[in-house]
mmCIF entry with sequence, helices, sheets and N, C-alpha, C, O atoms, coordinates in Angstrom:
data_MODEL
# 
_entry.id   MODEL 
# 
_entity.id                         1 
_entity.type                       polymer 
_entity.pdbx_number_of_molecules   1 
# 
_entity_poly.entity_id                      1 
_entity_poly.type                           'polypeptide(L)' 
_entity_poly.nstd_linkage                   no 
_entity_poly.nstd_monomer                   no 
_entity_poly.pdbx_seq_one_letter_code       MEPYKIHAIATRHCVDFIFYSISDESVETRLKLSIPVNTISSYFHT 
_entity_poly.pdbx_seq_one_letter_code_can   MEPYKIHAIATRHCVDFIFYSISDESVETRLKLSIPVNTISSYFHT 
_entity_poly.pdbx_strand_id                 A 
# 
loop_
_entity_poly_seq.entity_id 
_entity_poly_seq.num 
_entity_poly_seq.mon_id 
_entity_poly_seq.hetero 
1 1  MET n 
1 2  GLU n 
1 3  PRO n 
1 4  TYR n 
1 5  LYS n 
1 6  ILE n 
1 7  HIS n 
1 8  ALA n 
1 9  ILE n 
1 10 ALA n 
1 11 THR n 
1 12 ARG n 
1 13 HIS n 
1 14 CYS n 
1 15 VAL n 
1 16 ASP n 
1 17 PHE n 
1 18 ILE n 
1 19 PHE n 
1 20 TYR n 
1 21 SER n 
1 22 ILE n 
1 23 SER n 
1 24 ASP n 
1 25 GLU n 
1 26 SER n 
1 27 VAL n 
1 28 GLU n 
1 29 THR n 
1 30 ARG n 
1 31 LEU n 
1 32 LYS n 
1 33 LEU n 
1 34 SER n 
1 35 ILE n 
1 36 PRO n 
1 37 VAL n 
1 38 ASN n 
1 39 THR n 
1 40 ILE n 
1 41 SER n 
1 42 SER n 
1 43 TYR n 
1 44 PHE n 
1 45 HIS n 
1 46 THR n 
# 
_struct_asym.id          A 
_struct_asym.entity_id   1 
# 
_struct_conf.conf_type_id            HELX_P 
_struct_conf.id                      HELX_P1 
_struct_conf.pdbx_PDB_helix_id       AA1 
_struct_conf.beg_label_comp_id       VAL 
_struct_conf.beg_label_asym_id       A 
_struct_conf.beg_label_seq_id        37 
_struct_conf.pdbx_beg_PDB_ins_code   ? 
_struct_conf.end_label_comp_id       PHE 
_struct_conf.end_label_asym_id       A 
_struct_conf.end_label_seq_id        44 
_struct_conf.pdbx_end_PDB_ins_code   ? 
_struct_conf.beg_auth_comp_id        VAL 
_struct_conf.beg_auth_asym_id        A 
_struct_conf.beg_auth_seq_id         37 
_struct_conf.end_auth_comp_id        PHE 
_struct_conf.end_auth_asym_id        A 
_struct_conf.end_auth_seq_id         44 
_struct_conf.pdbx_PDB_helix_class    1 
_struct_conf.details                 ? 
_struct_conf.pdbx_PDB_helix_length   8 
# 
_struct_conf_type.id          HELX_P 
_struct_conf_type.criteria    ? 
_struct_conf_type.reference   ? 
# 
_struct_sheet.id               AA1 
_struct_sheet.type             ? 
_struct_sheet.number_strands   3 
_struct_sheet.details          ? 
# 
loop_
_struct_sheet_order.sheet_id 
_struct_sheet_order.range_id_1 
_struct_sheet_order.range_id_2 
_struct_sheet_order.offset 
_struct_sheet_order.sense 
AA1 1 2 ? anti-parallel 
AA1 2 3 ? anti-parallel 
# 
loop_
_struct_sheet_range.sheet_id 
_struct_sheet_range.id 
_struct_sheet_range.beg_label_comp_id 
_struct_sheet_range.beg_label_asym_id 
_struct_sheet_range.beg_label_seq_id 
_struct_sheet_range.pdbx_beg_PDB_ins_code 
_struct_sheet_range.end_label_comp_id 
_struct_sheet_range.end_label_asym_id 
_struct_sheet_range.end_label_seq_id 
_struct_sheet_range.pdbx_end_PDB_ins_code 
_struct_sheet_range.beg_auth_comp_id 
_struct_sheet_range.beg_auth_asym_id 
_struct_sheet_range.beg_auth_seq_id 
_struct_sheet_range.end_auth_comp_id 
_struct_sheet_range.end_auth_asym_id 
_struct_sheet_range.end_auth_seq_id 
AA1 1 TYR A 4  ? ALA A 10 ? TYR A 4  ALA A 10 
AA1 2 CYS A 14 ? ILE A 22 ? CYS A 14 ILE A 22 
AA1 3 GLU A 28 ? PRO A 36 ? GLU A 28 PRO A 36 
# 
loop_
_atom_site.group_PDB 
_atom_site.id 
_atom_site.type_symbol 
_atom_site.label_atom_id 
_atom_site.label_alt_id 
_atom_site.label_comp_id 
_atom_site.label_asym_id 
_atom_site.label_entity_id 
_atom_site.label_seq_id 
_atom_site.pdbx_PDB_ins_code 
_atom_site.Cartn_x 
_atom_site.Cartn_y 
_atom_site.Cartn_z 
_atom_site.occupancy 
_atom_site.B_iso_or_equiv 
_atom_site.pdbx_formal_charge 
_atom_site.auth_seq_id 
_atom_site.auth_comp_id 
_atom_site.auth_asym_id 
_atom_site.auth_atom_id 
_atom_site.pdbx_PDB_model_num 
ATOM 1   N N  . MET A 1 1  ? 140.648 124.621 96.373 1.00 0.00 ? 1  MET A N  1 
ATOM 2   C CA . MET A 1 1  ? 142.083 124.489 96.410 1.00 0.00 ? 1  MET A CA 1 
ATOM 3   C C  . MET A 1 1  ? 142.745 125.656 95.678 1.00 0.00 ? 1  MET A C  1 
ATOM 4   O O  . MET A 1 1  ? 142.373 125.982 94.550 1.00 0.00 ? 1  MET A O  1 
ATOM 5   N N  . GLU A 1 2  ? 143.718 126.275 96.322 1.00 0.00 ? 2  GLU A N  1 
ATOM 6   C CA . GLU A 1 2  ? 144.332 127.435 95.709 1.00 0.00 ? 2  GLU A CA 1 
ATOM 7   C C  . GLU A 1 2  ? 145.229 126.973 94.543 1.00 0.00 ? 2  GLU A C  1 
ATOM 8   O O  . GLU A 1 2  ? 145.756 125.861 94.526 1.00 0.00 ? 2  GLU A O  1 
ATOM 9   N N  . PRO A 1 3  ? 145.365 127.873 93.593 1.00 0.00 ? 3  PRO A N  1 
ATOM 10  C CA . PRO A 1 3  ? 146.256 127.563 92.466 1.00 0.00 ? 3  PRO A CA 1 
ATOM 11  C C  . PRO A 1 3  ? 147.738 127.493 92.887 1.00 0.00 ? 3  PRO A C  1 
ATOM 12  O O  . PRO A 1 3  ? 148.183 128.197 93.794 1.00 0.00 ? 3  PRO A O  1 
ATOM 13  N N  . TYR A 1 4  ? 148.460 126.638 92.208 1.00 0.00 ? 4  TYR A N  1 
ATOM 14  C CA . TYR A 1 4  ? 149.902 126.484 92.537 1.00 0.00 ? 4  TYR A CA 1 
ATOM 15  C C  . TYR A 1 4  ? 150.678 126.107 91.260 1.00 0.00 ? 4  TYR A C  1 
ATOM 16  O O  . TYR A 1 4  ? 150.108 125.575 90.307 1.00 0.00 ? 4  TYR A O  1 
ATOM 17  N N  . LYS A 1 5  ? 151.935 126.383 91.265 1.00 0.00 ? 5  LYS A N  1 
ATOM 18  C CA . LYS A 1 5  ? 152.834 126.002 90.198 1.00 0.00 ? 5  LYS A CA 1 
ATOM 19  C C  . LYS A 1 5  ? 154.056 125.245 90.756 1.00 0.00 ? 5  LYS A C  1 
ATOM 20  O O  . LYS A 1 5  ? 154.545 125.573 91.837 1.00 0.00 ? 5  LYS A O  1 
ATOM 21  N N  . ILE A 1 6  ? 154.518 124.293 90.059 1.00 0.00 ? 6  ILE A N  1 
ATOM 22  C CA . ILE A 1 6  ? 155.655 123.539 90.500 1.00 0.00 ? 6  ILE A CA 1 
ATOM 23  C C  . ILE A 1 6  ? 156.726 123.630 89.420 1.00 0.00 ? 6  ILE A C  1 
ATOM 24  O O  . ILE A 1 6  ? 156.460 123.356 88.250 1.00 0.00 ? 6  ILE A O  1 
ATOM 25  N N  . HIS A 1 7  ? 157.928 124.012 89.812 1.00 0.00 ? 7  HIS A N  1 
ATOM 26  C CA . HIS A 1 7  ? 159.055 124.087 88.900 1.00 0.00 ? 7  HIS A CA 1 
ATOM 27  C C  . HIS A 1 7  ? 160.080 123.049 89.380 1.00 0.00 ? 7  HIS A C  1 
ATOM 28  O O  . HIS A 1 7  ? 160.388 122.997 90.571 1.00 0.00 ? 7  HIS A O  1 
ATOM 29  N N  . ALA A 1 8  ? 160.607 122.230 88.474 1.00 0.00 ? 8  ALA A N  1 
ATOM 30  C CA . ALA A 1 8  ? 161.673 121.295 88.814 1.00 0.00 ? 8  ALA A CA 1 
ATOM 31  C C  . ALA A 1 8  ? 162.964 121.679 88.038 1.00 0.00 ? 8  ALA A C  1 
ATOM 32  O O  . ALA A 1 8  ? 162.982 121.694 86.807 1.00 0.00 ? 8  ALA A O  1 
ATOM 33  N N  . ILE A 1 9  ? 163.997 121.975 88.770 1.00 0.00 ? 9  ILE A N  1 
ATOM 34  C CA . ILE A 1 9  ? 165.254 122.360 88.151 1.00 0.00 ? 9  ILE A CA 1 
ATOM 35  C C  . ILE A 1 9  ? 166.321 121.321 88.471 1.00 0.00 ? 9  ILE A C  1 
ATOM 36  O O  . ILE A 1 9  ? 166.725 121.134 89.618 1.00 0.00 ? 9  ILE A O  1 
ATOM 37  N N  . ALA A 1 10 ? 166.761 120.650 87.400 1.00 0.00 ? 10 ALA A N  1 
ATOM 38  C CA . ALA A 1 10 ? 167.777 119.584 87.613 1.00 0.00 ? 10 ALA A CA 1 
ATOM 39  C C  . ALA A 1 10 ? 169.196 120.192 87.437 1.00 0.00 ? 10 ALA A C  1 
ATOM 40  O O  . ALA A 1 10 ? 169.549 120.710 86.377 1.00 0.00 ? 10 ALA A O  1 
ATOM 41  N N  . THR A 1 11 ? 169.962 120.103 88.494 1.00 0.00 ? 11 THR A N  1 
ATOM 42  C CA . THR A 1 11 ? 171.374 120.489 88.393 1.00 0.00 ? 11 THR A CA 1 
ATOM 43  C C  . THR A 1 11 ? 172.275 119.273 88.369 1.00 0.00 ? 11 THR A C  1 
ATOM 44  O O  . THR A 1 11 ? 171.774 118.152 88.277 1.00 0.00 ? 11 THR A O  1 
ATOM 45  N N  . ARG A 1 12 ? 173.570 119.446 88.446 1.00 0.00 ? 12 ARG A N  1 
ATOM 46  C CA . ARG A 1 12 ? 174.439 118.278 88.361 1.00 0.00 ? 12 ARG A CA 1 
ATOM 47  C C  . ARG A 1 12 ? 174.371 117.345 89.542 1.00 0.00 ? 12 ARG A C  1 
ATOM 48  O O  . ARG A 1 12 ? 174.495 116.130 89.388 1.00 0.00 ? 12 ARG A O  1 
ATOM 49  N N  . HIS A 1 13 ? 174.181 117.889 90.695 1.00 0.00 ? 13 HIS A N  1 
ATOM 50  C CA . HIS A 1 13 ? 174.215 117.065 91.934 1.00 0.00 ? 13 HIS A CA 1 
ATOM 51  C C  . HIS A 1 13 ? 172.924 116.973 92.678 1.00 0.00 ? 13 HIS A C  1 
ATOM 52  O O  . HIS A 1 13 ? 172.797 116.178 93.610 1.00 0.00 ? 13 HIS A O  1 
ATOM 53  N N  . CYS A 1 14 ? 171.915 117.804 92.273 1.00 0.00 ? 14 CYS A N  1 
ATOM 54  C CA . CYS A 1 14 ? 170.663 117.723 92.975 1.00 0.00 ? 14 CYS A CA 1 
ATOM 55  C C  . CYS A 1 14 ? 169.500 118.187 92.094 1.00 0.00 ? 14 CYS A C  1 
ATOM 56  O O  . CYS A 1 14 ? 169.705 118.786 91.038 1.00 0.00 ? 14 CYS A O  1 
ATOM 57  N N  . VAL A 1 15 ? 168.323 117.909 92.531 1.00 0.00 ? 15 VAL A N  1 
ATOM 58  C CA . VAL A 1 15 ? 167.119 118.363 91.810 1.00 0.00 ? 15 VAL A CA 1 
ATOM 59  C C  . VAL A 1 15 ? 166.334 119.292 92.728 1.00 0.00 ? 15 VAL A C  1 
ATOM 60  O O  . VAL A 1 15 ? 165.975 118.919 93.844 1.00 0.00 ? 15 VAL A O  1 
ATOM 61  N N  . ASP A 1 16 ? 166.074 120.498 92.251 1.00 0.00 ? 16 ASP A N  1 
ATOM 62  C CA . ASP A 1 16 ? 165.380 121.447 93.073 1.00 0.00 ? 16 ASP A CA 1 
ATOM 63  C C  . ASP A 1 16 ? 163.925 121.501 92.615 1.00 0.00 ? 16 ASP A C  1 
ATOM 64  O O  . ASP A 1 16 ? 163.629 121.808 91.460 1.00 0.00 ? 16 ASP A O  1 
ATOM 65  N N  . PHE A 1 17 ? 163.004 121.188 93.573 1.00 0.00 ? 17 PHE A N  1 
ATOM 66  C CA . PHE A 1 17 ? 161.579 121.331 93.336 1.00 0.00 ? 17 PHE A CA 1 
ATOM 67  C C  . PHE A 1 17 ? 161.103 122.603 93.990 1.00 0.00 ? 17 PHE A C  1 
ATOM 68  O O  . PHE A 1 17 ? 161.167 122.740 95.211 1.00 0.00 ? 17 PHE A O  1 
ATOM 69  N N  . ILE A 1 18 ? 160.612 123.560 93.169 1.00 0.00 ? 18 ILE A N  1 
ATOM 70  C CA . ILE A 1 18 ? 160.182 124.802 93.694 1.00 0.00 ? 18 ILE A CA 1 
ATOM 71  C C  . ILE A 1 18 ? 158.628 124.920 93.604 1.00 0.00 ? 18 ILE A C  1 
ATOM 72  O O  . ILE A 1 18 ? 158.067 124.849 92.511 1.00 0.00 ? 18 ILE A O  1 
ATOM 73  N N  . PHE A 1 19 ? 157.966 125.095 94.724 1.00 0.00 ? 19 PHE A N  1 
ATOM 74  C CA . PHE A 1 19 ? 156.490 125.170 94.759 1.00 0.00 ? 19 PHE A CA 1 
ATOM 75  C C  . PHE A 1 19 ? 156.091 126.576 94.925 1.00 0.00 ? 19 PHE A C  1 
ATOM 76  O O  . PHE A 1 19 ? 156.473 127.210 95.909 1.00 0.00 ? 19 PHE A O  1 
ATOM 77  N N  . TYR A 1 20 ? 155.303 127.129 93.965 1.00 0.00 ? 20 TYR A N  1 
ATOM 78  C CA . TYR A 1 20 ? 154.772 128.490 94.084 1.00 0.00 ? 20 TYR A CA 1 
ATOM 79  C C  . TYR A 1 20 ? 153.335 128.396 94.538 1.00 0.00 ? 20 TYR A C  1 
ATOM 80  O O  . TYR A 1 20 ? 152.541 127.764 93.840 1.00 0.00 ? 20 TYR A O  1 
ATOM 81  N N  . SER A 1 21 ? 152.960 128.951 95.604 1.00 0.00 ? 21 SER A N  1 
ATOM 82  C CA . SER A 1 21 ? 151.576 128.978 96.050 1.00 0.00 ? 21 SER A CA 1 
ATOM 83  C C  . SER A 1 21 ? 151.057 130.402 95.982 1.00 0.00 ? 21 SER A C  1 
ATOM 84  O O  . SER A 1 21 ? 151.626 131.327 96.561 1.00 0.00 ? 21 SER A O  1 
ATOM 85  N N  . ILE A 1 22 ? 149.973 130.546 95.265 1.00 0.00 ? 22 ILE A N  1 
ATOM 86  C CA . ILE A 1 22 ? 149.339 131.881 95.099 1.00 0.00 ? 22 ILE A CA 1 
ATOM 87  C C  . ILE A 1 22 ? 148.134 132.013 95.959 1.00 0.00 ? 22 ILE A C  1 
ATOM 88  O O  . ILE A 1 22 ? 147.157 131.291 95.765 1.00 0.00 ? 22 ILE A O  1 
ATOM 89  N N  . SER A 1 23 ? 148.163 132.915 96.912 1.00 0.00 ? 23 SER A N  1 
ATOM 90  C CA . SER A 1 23 ? 147.059 133.078 97.861 1.00 0.00 ? 23 SER A CA 1 
ATOM 91  C C  . SER A 1 23 ? 146.014 134.003 97.262 1.00 0.00 ? 23 SER A C  1 
ATOM 92  O O  . SER A 1 23 ? 146.147 134.484 96.137 1.00 0.00 ? 23 SER A O  1 
ATOM 93  N N  . ASP A 1 24 ? 144.934 134.246 98.077 1.00 0.00 ? 24 ASP A N  1 
ATOM 94  C CA . ASP A 1 24 ? 143.881 135.103 97.568 1.00 0.00 ? 24 ASP A CA 1 
ATOM 95  C C  . ASP A 1 24 ? 144.296 136.545 97.389 1.00 0.00 ? 24 ASP A C  1 
ATOM 96  O O  . ASP A 1 24 ? 143.699 137.278 96.599 1.00 0.00 ? 24 ASP A O  1 
ATOM 97  N N  . GLU A 1 25 ? 145.324 136.957 98.125 1.00 0.00 ? 25 GLU A N  1 
ATOM 98  C CA . GLU A 1 25 ? 145.813 138.326 98.006 1.00 0.00 ? 25 GLU A CA 1 
ATOM 99  C C  . GLU A 1 25 ? 146.873 138.456 96.892 1.00 0.00 ? 25 GLU A C  1 
ATOM 100 O O  . GLU A 1 25 ? 147.546 139.479 96.762 1.00 0.00 ? 25 GLU A O  1 
ATOM 101 N N  . SER A 1 26 ? 146.993 137.370 96.090 1.00 0.00 ? 26 SER A N  1 
ATOM 102 C CA . SER A 1 26 ? 147.994 137.329 95.006 1.00 0.00 ? 26 SER A CA 1 
ATOM 103 C C  . SER A 1 26 ? 149.404 137.480 95.564 1.00 0.00 ? 26 SER A C  1 
ATOM 104 O O  . SER A 1 26 ? 150.284 138.039 94.909 1.00 0.00 ? 26 SER A O  1 
ATOM 105 N N  . VAL A 1 27 ? 149.602 136.996 96.729 1.00 0.00 ? 27 VAL A N  1 
ATOM 106 C CA . VAL A 1 27 ? 150.950 136.979 97.292 1.00 0.00 ? 27 VAL A CA 1 
ATOM 107 C C  . VAL A 1 27 ? 151.562 135.602 97.009 1.00 0.00 ? 27 VAL A C  1 
ATOM 108 O O  . VAL A 1 27 ? 150.975 134.568 97.325 1.00 0.00 ? 27 VAL A O  1 
ATOM 109 N N  . GLU A 1 28 ? 152.740 135.616 96.413 1.00 0.00 ? 28 GLU A N  1 
ATOM 110 C CA . GLU A 1 28 ? 153.327 134.353 95.994 1.00 0.00 ? 28 GLU A CA 1 
ATOM 111 C C  . GLU A 1 28 ? 154.322 133.893 97.056 1.00 0.00 ? 28 GLU A C  1 
ATOM 112 O O  . GLU A 1 28 ? 155.288 134.599 97.346 1.00 0.00 ? 28 GLU A O  1 
ATOM 113 N N  . THR A 1 29 ? 154.099 132.744 97.623 1.00 0.00 ? 29 THR A N  1 
ATOM 114 C CA . THR A 1 29 ? 155.081 132.170 98.570 1.00 0.00 ? 29 THR A CA 1 
ATOM 115 C C  . THR A 1 29 ? 155.725 130.987 97.853 1.00 0.00 ? 29 THR A C  1 
ATOM 116 O O  . THR A 1 29 ? 155.129 130.302 97.022 1.00 0.00 ? 29 THR A O  1 
ATOM 117 N N  . ARG A 1 30 ? 157.009 130.794 98.244 1.00 0.00 ? 30 ARG A N  1 
ATOM 118 C CA . ARG A 1 30 ? 157.755 129.780 97.543 1.00 0.00 ? 30 ARG A CA 1 
ATOM 119 C C  . ARG A 1 30 ? 158.370 128.816 98.551 1.00 0.00 ? 30 ARG A C  1 
ATOM 120 O O  . ARG A 1 30 ? 158.886 129.221 99.593 1.00 0.00 ? 30 ARG A O  1 
ATOM 121 N N  . LEU A 1 31 ? 158.302 127.537 98.214 1.00 0.00 ? 31 LEU A N  1 
ATOM 122 C CA . LEU A 1 31 ? 158.934 126.465 99.011 1.00 0.00 ? 31 LEU A CA 1 
ATOM 123 C C  . LEU A 1 31 ? 159.912 125.736 98.087 1.00 0.00 ? 31 LEU A C  1 
ATOM 124 O O  . LEU A 1 31 ? 159.526 125.231 97.032 1.00 0.00 ? 31 LEU A O  1 
ATOM 125 N N  . LYS A 1 32 ? 161.176 125.691 98.496 1.00 0.00 ? 32 LYS A N  1 
ATOM 126 C CA . LYS A 1 32 ? 162.185 125.026 97.666 1.00 0.00 ? 32 LYS A CA 1 
ATOM 127 C C  . LYS A 1 32 ? 162.617 123.805 98.358 1.00 0.00 ? 32 LYS A C  1 
ATOM 128 O O  . LYS A 1 32 ? 162.968 123.827 99.538 1.00 0.00 ? 32 LYS A O  1 
ATOM 129 N N  . LEU A 1 33 ? 162.596 122.682 97.602 1.00 0.00 ? 33 LEU A N  1 
ATOM 130 C CA . LEU A 1 33 ? 163.032 121.404 98.140 1.00 0.00 ? 33 LEU A CA 1 
ATOM 131 C C  . LEU A 1 33 ? 164.134 120.842 97.257 1.00 0.00 ? 33 LEU A C  1 
ATOM 132 O O  . LEU A 1 33 ? 163.928 120.569 96.075 1.00 0.00 ? 33 LEU A O  1 
ATOM 133 N N  . SER A 1 34 ? 165.334 120.673 97.868 1.00 0.00 ? 34 SER A N  1 
ATOM 134 C CA . SER A 1 34 ? 166.470 120.170 97.083 1.00 0.00 ? 34 SER A CA 1 
ATOM 135 C C  . SER A 1 34 ? 166.721 118.713 97.483 1.00 0.00 ? 34 SER A C  1 
ATOM 136 O O  . SER A 1 34 ? 166.838 118.382 98.662 1.00 0.00 ? 34 SER A O  1 
ATOM 137 N N  . ILE A 1 35 ? 166.801 117.844 96.445 1.00 0.00 ? 35 ILE A N  1 
ATOM 138 C CA . ILE A 1 35 ? 167.053 116.453 96.718 1.00 0.00 ? 35 ILE A CA 1 
ATOM 139 C C  . ILE A 1 35 ? 168.328 116.028 95.966 1.00 0.00 ? 35 ILE A C  1 
ATOM 140 O O  . ILE A 1 35 ? 168.410 116.228 94.754 1.00 0.00 ? 35 ILE A O  1 
ATOM 141 N N  . PRO A 1 36 ? 169.279 115.473 96.629 1.00 0.00 ? 36 PRO A N  1 
ATOM 142 C CA . PRO A 1 36 ? 170.517 115.001 95.973 1.00 0.00 ? 36 PRO A CA 1 
ATOM 143 C C  . PRO A 1 36 ? 170.248 113.887 94.925 1.00 0.00 ? 36 PRO A C  1 
ATOM 144 O O  . PRO A 1 36 ? 169.331 113.082 95.095 1.00 0.00 ? 36 PRO A O  1 
ATOM 145 N N  . VAL A 1 37 ? 171.032 113.853 93.878 1.00 0.00 ? 37 VAL A N  1 
ATOM 146 C CA . VAL A 1 37 ? 170.760 112.886 92.815 1.00 0.00 ? 37 VAL A CA 1 
ATOM 147 C C  . VAL A 1 37 ? 170.994 111.480 93.292 1.00 0.00 ? 37 VAL A C  1 
ATOM 148 O O  . VAL A 1 37 ? 170.244 110.573 92.933 1.00 0.00 ? 37 VAL A O  1 
ATOM 149 N N  . ASN A 1 38 ? 172.036 111.271 94.108 1.00 0.00 ? 38 ASN A N  1 
ATOM 150 C CA . ASN A 1 38 ? 172.321 109.895 94.554 1.00 0.00 ? 38 ASN A CA 1 
ATOM 151 C C  . ASN A 1 38 ? 171.226 109.403 95.510 1.00 0.00 ? 38 ASN A C  1 
ATOM 152 O O  . ASN A 1 38 ? 171.037 108.195 95.655 1.00 0.00 ? 38 ASN A O  1 
ATOM 153 N N  . THR A 1 39 ? 170.497 110.328 96.169 1.00 0.00 ? 39 THR A N  1 
ATOM 154 C CA . THR A 1 39 ? 169.377 109.873 96.996 1.00 0.00 ? 39 THR A CA 1 
ATOM 155 C C  . THR A 1 39 ? 168.242 109.372 96.094 1.00 0.00 ? 39 THR A C  1 
ATOM 156 O O  . THR A 1 39 ? 167.628 108.341 96.367 1.00 0.00 ? 39 THR A O  1 
ATOM 157 N N  . ILE A 1 40 ? 167.979 110.106 95.034 1.00 0.00 ? 40 ILE A N  1 
ATOM 158 C CA . ILE A 1 40 ? 166.948 109.671 94.094 1.00 0.00 ? 40 ILE A CA 1 
ATOM 159 C C  . ILE A 1 40 ? 167.336 108.382 93.404 1.00 0.00 ? 40 ILE A C  1 
ATOM 160 O O  . ILE A 1 40 ? 166.483 107.522 93.186 1.00 0.00 ? 40 ILE A O  1 
ATOM 161 N N  . SER A 1 41 ? 168.593 108.228 93.057 1.00 0.00 ? 41 SER A N  1 
ATOM 162 C CA . SER A 1 41 ? 169.063 107.020 92.362 1.00 0.00 ? 41 SER A CA 1 
ATOM 163 C C  . SER A 1 41 ? 168.944 105.837 93.247 1.00 0.00 ? 41 SER A C  1 
ATOM 164 O O  . SER A 1 41 ? 168.477 104.790 92.799 1.00 0.00 ? 41 SER A O  1 
ATOM 165 N N  . SER A 1 42 ? 169.353 105.944 94.521 1.00 0.00 ? 42 SER A N  1 
ATOM 166 C CA . SER A 1 42 ? 169.233 104.811 95.421 1.00 0.00 ? 42 SER A CA 1 
ATOM 167 C C  . SER A 1 42 ? 167.803 104.462 95.750 1.00 0.00 ? 42 SER A C  1 
ATOM 168 O O  . SER A 1 42 ? 167.498 103.308 96.050 1.00 0.00 ? 42 SER A O  1 
ATOM 169 N N  . TYR A 1 43 ? 166.907 105.458 95.698 1.00 0.00 ? 43 TYR A N  1 
ATOM 170 C CA . TYR A 1 43 ? 165.465 105.228 95.949 1.00 0.00 ? 43 TYR A CA 1 
ATOM 171 C C  . TYR A 1 43 ? 164.865 104.411 94.785 1.00 0.00 ? 43 TYR A C  1 
ATOM 172 O O  . TYR A 1 43 ? 164.055 103.516 95.029 1.00 0.00 ? 43 TYR A O  1 
ATOM 173 N N  . PHE A 1 44 ? 165.240 104.696 93.544 1.00 0.00 ? 44 PHE A N  1 
ATOM 174 C CA . PHE A 1 44 ? 164.616 104.012 92.418 1.00 0.00 ? 44 PHE A CA 1 
ATOM 175 C C  . PHE A 1 44 ? 165.272 102.635 92.117 1.00 0.00 ? 44 PHE A C  1 
ATOM 176 O O  . PHE A 1 44 ? 164.719 101.821 91.378 1.00 0.00 ? 44 PHE A O  1 
ATOM 177 N N  . HIS A 1 45 ? 166.427 102.411 92.694 1.00 0.00 ? 45 HIS A N  1 
ATOM 178 C CA . HIS A 1 45 ? 167.116 101.158 92.394 1.00 0.00 ? 45 HIS A CA 1 
ATOM 179 C C  . HIS A 1 45 ? 167.029 100.133 93.465 1.00 0.00 ? 45 HIS A C  1 
ATOM 180 O O  . HIS A 1 45 ? 167.757 99.140  93.449 1.00 0.00 ? 45 HIS A O  1 
ATOM 181 N N  . THR A 1 46 ? 166.106 100.369 94.443 1.00 0.00 ? 46 THR A N  1 
ATOM 182 C CA . THR A 1 46 ? 165.936 99.352  95.518 1.00 0.00 ? 46 THR A CA 1 
ATOM 183 C C  . THR A 1 46 ? 165.042 98.215  95.028 1.00 0.00 ? 46 THR A C  1 
ATOM 184 O O  . THR A 1 46 ? 164.779 97.271  95.773 1.00 0.00 ? 46 THR A O  1 
# 
């Protein structure tokens, strides 16, 4: 499994999950996933 890093940045209205994937050529690719806060709140309060 290739090494990876995950950064979570919480803003006022959403949470950004940034996935860094480091390949064998040391090329860093990034995937950003933004989730609204009210979506997370409604998910945990069901």
